[in-house]
C-alpha positions, 0 to 999 in steps of 0.5 A, a space after each residue: 942067882 936071881 940077881 945074876 939073871 936080872 943083870 944079864 937081862 938088863 945088859 942084853 936089853 941095853 945092847 939090843 937098843 944100842 945096836 938097833 938104835 945105830 942100825 935105825 940111824 944108819 938107814 936115815 939120810 943116806 947117800 948111795 955110791 953115786 953120792 945121791 940121796 937114797 932111802 928114807 930122809 928127814 929134812 930139818 930146819 937146820 938143813 934150810 935155815 933160810 926158811 924160818 923153821 926151828 932147827 930141830 923142826 921137820 921140813 919134809 920127809 920121805 923116800 929118795 930113789 937115786 936122788 929123786 922123790 918117790 912114794 909118800 912124802 910129808 911136808 910141814 908147817 913152820 912149827 916143824 910138827 904139823 903136817 901141811 901136805 901129804 902126797 905121792 911122788 914118782 921120780 920127783 913129780 907129784 903123782 897120785 893121791 894127795 891131801 892138804 891140811 890147815 894149821 889146825 890139822 883139819 883136812 883142807 883139800 884132797 884129790 889125785 894128781 897125775 901128769 900135771 892134771 887132777 883126775 877123779 874127784 877133787 874136794 875142798 873143805 873149810 877150817 871146820 871140815 865143812 865141804 866147799 867143793 866137789 869137782 869130778 874129773 876125767 882121766 885127761 883132767 877135764 871136769 866131768 860129772 856133777 860139780 858142786 860148790 857150797 857156802 863157806 860157813 864157819 858155824 858149828 851148826 852148819 855141819 851139813 854143807 849148804 849148796 851154793 852152785 851146781 852144774 853138769 860137765 861132760 868132758 869139760 863142757 857145761 851142759 843142761 841145767 845149772 843152779 845157784 842157791 841162796 843160803 836159805 836153800 831157795 833157788 837164786 838162778 836157773 841157767 840152761 846150757 845146750 850141748 855145746 855149752 852155750 847159755 840158752 836161758 837164764 832166770 833169776 828168783 827171789 829168796 822167798 820160796 816155800 821150803 821144803 815144799 818148793 825151792 822156786 820163789 818169785 821171779 826176780 822182777 817181782 821181788 819185794 823191795 827189801 829196803 822197805 819195812 813190811 806193813 804190819 799194822 798194830 792190829 797184829 799186836 793183839 797177841 802181844 804178851 806184854 804191852 807194845 813198846 813203840 820205842 823199845 824191845 818187843 815180841 810180835 805175834 800174828 793171828 795164829 800166835 806165831 812170832 813174826 818180829 822179835 827185837 828193837 822197834 823205833 817209832 813202832 817200826 822194826 829197827 834192829 831185830 828178826 822178821 819171821 815168815 811162814 807159808 800157808 801151812 804156818 811153816 817157818 820158811 824164812 828168818 830175816 835180820 833187820 838193821 837200822 830199819 832195813 833188811 840186812 840178811 837172811 839167817 839159815 833155818 835150824 832145827 
């Protein structure tokens, strides 16, 4: 009896999956009575041999209504598996929220598209997920609000976006104060616009501000010459932990026992190394990289 019931259950289950499988297949890739695509479709590489997809790889999928794309559609990278775009359609036109992705699956871009225009907030990210742009738009597609651009840093340490440029838009017109920033966070340029979007003033600054106390450094015309090595006399080497090597690696400390140079020297001058700068409160405000005896770049400050 138990054996009979067991086989009966197995047979019923097999019939269910057989019927359900055919029913599900019958709802895919169908044409209506007018010969137009209707319902949910999955298009494969075999349908577009010229595109270079695997034969069984997905190219795109979504819903057709009377031959027109409607609702959410997904489009894939050439591997036929990784989604590169997911967005809404209305009568074959992009309309509504959408998202674009990198081939590693990381979100690249998102926003809302309607009547051929971006509305609300449009954002972009780099391959590590760090925010690159934030651009609000009005219902008519014009930038409207605080627009922000961020440095494209691929460092895993830079999970917090570093602002590069920001300005205020009102119905597509730039007004008020616009700011450009160095990667360090110091202000690079301050631009003032009038209500008509015309520049009234522009001031450039050096990358030598005393963060976090002040984001404005010296005005550009008074910037130090970055190609000239600062004059650190040997007297500052008195806190050297080991004898100073004029043609080798050294760690140099100032009178407050704070490190100011770390790396290779040549003829007693910094050659390939880091130069540390502090404010009046002995807070580290800047780290410079020097190469071949000249300033090379500024490093971001990290905790």
